[in-house]
C-alpha positions as CSV (number, residue, x, y, z in Angstrom):
1,M,-60.4,-87.6,-121.9
2,S,-57.4,-86.8,-120.7
3,K,-53.7,-88.6,-120.8
4,S,-52.6,-90.6,-118.5
5,K,-49.4,-88.9,-116.6
6,R,-46.5,-90.9,-115.4
7,S,-45.5,-90.4,-112.4
8,Y,-41.2,-89.4,-111.6
9,E,-41.4,-92.3,-109.9
10,E,-42.6,-94.5,-112.8
11,R,-40.2,-92.6,-115.3
12,I,-36.9,-93.0,-112.9
13,E,-37.2,-97.2,-112.8
14,E,-38.3,-97.0,-116.1
15,L,-34.7,-95.6,-116.1
16,R,-33.2,-97.3,-114.0
17,I,-34.3,-100.7,-116.0
18,K,-32.8,-99.4,-119.0
19,E,-29.6,-98.2,-117.1
20,Q,-29.4,-102.2,-115.7
21,A,-29.9,-103.3,-118.5
22,A,-27.2,-101.6,-120.7
23,L,-24.7,-101.8,-117.2
24,E,-25.5,-106.1,-118.4
25,T,-24.9,-105.5,-121.6
26,A,-21.5,-103.6,-121.0
27,K,-21.4,-106.6,-119.3
28,K,-20.9,-109.6,-121.6
29,Y,-19.2,-107.6,-124.1
30,E,-16.2,-107.0,-121.7
31,E,-16.5,-110.7,-121.3
32,R,-16.7,-111.2,-125.3
33,K,-13.4,-108.8,-125.6
34,K,-11.4,-111.0,-122.8
35,Q,-12.7,-114.2,-124.5
36,L,-10.4,-112.9,-127.7
37,E,-7.9,-111.3,-125.7
38,R,-7.3,-114.4,-124.2
39,R,-7.8,-116.6,-127.5
40,K,-5.1,-114.2,-129.4
41,K,-2.6,-114.3,-126.7
42,D,-2.7,-118.3,-127.3
43,E,-2.8,-119.0,-130.2
44,E,0.3,-116.3,-130.9
45,A,2.2,-118.6,-128.2
46,R,1.1,-121.1,-129.9
47,A,2.9,-119.8,-133.2
48,R,5.3,-118.7,-130.8
49,T,6.0,-122.5,-129.5
50,H,6.1,-123.9,-133.0
51,R,8.5,-122.2,-134.3
52,L,11.1,-121.9,-131.8
53,I,10.2,-126.0,-132.3
54,E,10.5,-125.9,-136.1
55,V,14.0,-123.8,-135.8
56,G,15.3,-126.0,-133.1
57,A,14.8,-128.7,-135.4
58,A,16.9,-126.9,-138.3
59,V,19.6,-126.5,-136.2
60,E,19.9,-130.2,-135.2
61,S,19.3,-131.2,-139.0
62,V,22.1,-129.4,-140.0
63,L,24.7,-130.7,-137.0
64,G,23.4,-134.2,-136.9
65,C,22.9,-135.1,-133.4
66,P,20.0,-133.9,-131.1
67,V,20.9,-130.0,-128.8
68,T,20.9,-131.0,-125.6
69,K,21.1,-128.3,-122.3
70,E,24.8,-127.6,-122.1
71,D,25.0,-127.1,-126.1
72,L,22.9,-124.0,-125.8
73,P,25.5,-121.6,-124.2
74,K,28.1,-122.9,-127.5
75,L,25.1,-122.4,-129.5
76,I,24.8,-118.8,-128.1
77,A,27.5,-117.7,-127.6
78,F,28.6,-118.9,-131.3
79,L,26.4,-116.7,-133.2
80,K,26.9,-114.1,-131.0
81,R,29.6,-113.6,-131.6
82,Q,28.8,-114.1,-135.2
83,E,27.0,-110.5,-134.5
84,A,30.1,-108.8,-133.4
85,N,32.5,-110.1,-135.3
86,G,30.5,-108.5,-138.3
87,K,26.7,-108.6,-137.8
88,Y,26.6,-112.5,-140.2
89,F,24.0,-114.1,-138.6
90,S,22.2,-110.8,-139.4
91,R,22.8,-110.8,-142.4
92,A,22.2,-114.4,-143.8
93,M,18.7,-114.8,-142.3
94,G,17.8,-111.3,-144.6
95,K,17.8,-109.4,-140.9
96,H,20.1,-106.4,-141.7
97,D,21.2,-105.1,-144.5
98,D,25.3,-103.0,-145.5
99,T,24.3,-99.9,-144.8
100,G,23.7,-100.3,-140.6
101,N,20.7,-100.4,-140.4
102,E,18.4,-103.6,-139.4
103,N,15.8,-104.8,-141.3
104,G,16.8,-102.7,-144.2
105,N,15.4,-99.8,-142.5
106,L,17.1,-96.0,-143.0
């Protein structure tokens, strides 16, 4: 008995089907990757928003009154003056050391 051999066309078709399945799998992985990247970006945005709200709340608690939009340029100018005059804000926040390097890095 001779073993029946598949024709070239059959083998090519089989490879084409496997290739198509691999492409579909790759598309699924790509979509999952994009979905995870979107989730990560959303989570980072939520964390940033939360942090900004906390900073605003801390400023308002120190001032004892709400900070308005009109107050923001004055607050920014004040903080910039503190930095220009000796990095006072950075030092107070622990973001600057006395060697002139930010975050204590050499």
